[in-house]
N, C-alpha and C positions, 0 to 999 in steps of 0.2 A: 324741884322737878325731878332733880335724879333719884331722891328719895321715893317719890311717887312711881318711879318708872321701875326701880331696882327692888324695892320692898313691896309695892303694891300690884305690879305687874301692868301697868297702865301705859297705854300708847302716846306717843306725843300729841296727836290731834285730840285724843281724850283729855290731856292736861291742858291743851290749847283751848278747847270750848268750856273750862271750868270756870264757874262763876264763886264768888265769895257767898252768896245766896244757897249754893251747893252744899254747903258743910252745914250740919246739922248736929247742933250739940243738944245731946238728948239727957242732960243730965251730967254725969262723970264722964270721963274719958273714954271708959271701955263700953258705954252705949251710944257714942257717938256714930255717923255716918258720914259718907260722901256720896251724893250723886253724881253718878259719872254717865257723861252722853257718850254712847258709843256709836259703832258705825249703823246699826239698824236699830236699836233699843235703848234705852236708858235702863240703868240700874243702880243699886247701891252696893257700896262696898263697905264692910266694917273693917276698917283700917287698924292697924297698930296703934297702940298708945304712943310710942315714939312719934309715929308718923304727924299724928297731931300737934304734938309738941313744936315739931319742926316747922310746920304752917304757921301756928301761933305764931311764932318767933320771926317768922317772916313777914306776915302782916303786919306787927308791931313795927318792924324795922322799916317797912315800906311808908307805914303811915296813912293818913285817910287820903282818899283818893276822891274826887267828884264822880256822880253818876254821868251816863253817857245823854246824849240827847234826848232818848226815848224814856229816860228815868230809870232804865234797868240797872241790875248790879254788872259791878266793876269784874273784870277776869282776874283771874289770881295770877297771871304773868305779865301784868301792867307794869 
């Protein structure tokens, strides 16, 4: 969370709204992007390679998480 706020400039609410499905791996790390759900619109950020590395480490450490009642993707901050 701190990495996304300090290095990528995201707000707390944008991180809270983030889902695992918002991470788009388009090949190598340099081509990946994150969909950010902002105040009035959604936009993609093309993050730093080390940011993706930190997110991947967090998701591996967190382990698998079941989907919610509607079958939607799980939030990153679970």
